N, C-alpha and C positions, 0 to 999 in steps of 0.2 A: 170788677171786670165783667162785662157782659158774657153770658154763656150762650153759644149758638144753639138753636133748636135743630135737632137731628131728624132726618128722614126716617120714616117708619122702616123697621127692619135693621137699623144700625144700633150699635151699642152706645151706652151713655158717654157723652163727651167728657163728663167729669172723671171718667176712668183714666183719661189721658191728659187732661188739662189740669195740671197741678200747680197751685200758686207757690211762688218762692217766698222766702222769709224776708221781711223788711229789716233794714238795719236799725240798730238801737243807737239813738243819738242823744247826746247831752249838750245842752246849751246853757252857758253861764251868763248872768246879768253882769255887765262890767261895773266896776266900782272906781271911785276917784281916790287918789292918794293911798293912805294906808288903811282905809275903812274896809270892813268885811262885806262879803257878798251875802245878801239876805235871801235870795231866791235861787233855786235851781229848777229849771224846766226840763223834764225828762220826757222824751218821745218814746213810747213803748213799742212793742212788737206790732201792735195793731195801728200804729201811726197816730194815736190819740195822745195829746200832751197831758201830762199830769204834773201838778206842782206840789212841792213839799218844802216846808219851812226849815230853816237851819242856818248856820253861819259857817262860812269857809274862809279862812284867812287868805288874803290875796298874796301875802308873802309865801305862805306854804304852797299855794297853787303855783307860784312862779318857780319855786324850787322843784316841785313835781314835774313841771313842764321841762325844766332844764335837764332833769334826770332822763326824761323820755327822749330828749334830743340826743343825749349822750349814748344811750343804749339802742336807739332806734335802728341804726345801720346793722348792728349785730343781730337783732331780732329779725329784721327783714331777711337777712341772709339765711337764718335758720328756717324761717317759714318757707322761703323760696325753695330751699333744698328739699323740704318735706313734701311739697305739692307735686302730684304726678302731672305728666304732660296732658294737655287738654284733649278731650274727645274730638275727633275730626270726621266729617263725612264729605267725601268727594263725589262728584257726579261727572260721568262721561257721556256725551251725546253722540250717538251713532245714527247717521242718516243714510238710508238705502231706498232707492226708488221713491223718494219723497216721504217715506215713513220714518219715524224717529223712535229710537229705543234709548232709554236713560238707564245707565248702570251706576248704582250707588255702592260705595265701599265705606265701611264703618271701621275706624280705628279707635279702640277704647282707650280713654285716658282716665277712666273711672277706677276706683279701688275696690269696686264691687261688680259682679257680673251684670251686663246689660241685657235686659229681657224685652225691651220694647224700643222700636225705632219708628218715629213719626215724621213725615215730610209734608210740606204744603200748608204750613201755618204761618201766621204773623205772631212772633213771639211776644209782642207787647199786648195784643188784643185777644189772641186766641182764635181769631177768625181764620177760616179756610181760604187759601189763596190760589190754588191750582185752577187755572181758567179753562181747562179741558179735562174730560174724564178719560181714563184708559180705554183703549179700543176694546169693544165688546161689553163694556160695563153697562148695567141697567140698574135702575133704582130698586127693582124687585129682585131680591137675592135669589129667588127660585129660577130666574131666567138669566141672571147675570153670569157672563163668562169673560170676566175682565182679563186682559193680557197683562197680568201682574205676576211676577215670579219671586220666589223666596228661597233663601238657602235651606239646606236640609234641616228639618226639625222646626221650621218657622211657618207661620200662616200669615195671611194678610186680610185687612179690612179696608174698604173704600168708604169714607165718610162723606156725607153731603148735608147741607143745611137747609132748613125749611124756606128761608127767605133769600136764598142765593143758589146759583147754578155752579158755584165753585166747590171743589172737593179737597180732601186730604187723604193720605194713605198711611196706614199703620201696619207694621209687621210685629208679630208677637212670637217669642220663642217658646218651643215646647220644652219638656223636661230634658235637661242635659245639653240643650242647644244654645244656651246663653253665651254672649260674647265675653270672654274672660278678660280681666285687666291686662292691657297691653296687646291684646289680640286684634288682628285685622281680619274682617270677614267680608267677602264679596258675595254676589248673587242676588242682591236686591235690585230688581229690574222692572221697568214699566214701558209698555209700547203704546204709541199714539199714532193716529192716522197722518199727522203732520207735526213738524217741530213746534214746540211751545216753550217760550223762555221762562215761564214760571216754574218749570220743572228743574231749572238750573239755578234759580235765584231765591227760592223760598227759604224760610227758616226751618229748622228741624228741632225735634225734642227726643231725647232718649230717657229711659227710666231703668233703674237698677232693681235688684232683688229686694231692697228695703224700701222701695217706693220713692227714692230720691231721684230728681230729674235734672237734666242738663240741657241747655238750649244753645243753638248757634245758627250760623248761616251756611248754606251749601257752598262748597268750593268747587267750581267748575274746572275741569282739567282737559287738556287737549288730546291726550292719548291714554288708553287704558293701562292700568298698572297691575 
């Protein structure tokens, strides 16, 4: 994935753009009749196929698949019961005298405290997608007075890329201010000179205390909660 270049004075994008884990896949070469399968192709975590020789009985494979079919529903129920509710970020757009304020609410579905909230990215490419900067923001951090607010104990950073005028916004928690599992936190707000749809439709990313990340899409709501 391409890594966007950052404007001078911003922190490294690699701190917030963490790659997910690829799935491990196993592909079997089909056999005819009662012959054995001679090759197994395994796609590793890095997505590179590796081949290993061996023999696997087709009949044994069929029995194994049958067992999986039999216990599948039970296992699915167990795993479903153990998984927490998904993390959710809603956004409410308030317009007064032509100016817009976007209020974000984070509900944690993580089993670990959330320490970072990032909005304004494309989750597939990592590109910044907010097409307008917050009111008062400037590329020089010494003169920037962006209209961005954070909950108590949190700070914010506005990111910009070298080859684009689009931005992203990240909030970082201080000591003791992380969002606990199951907790809902309000107070993430951004003000603009005029309404901008990208602040209601972008992807988001959260990070927890162990560096694990979760991504999703903003959910616009019609009234504050």
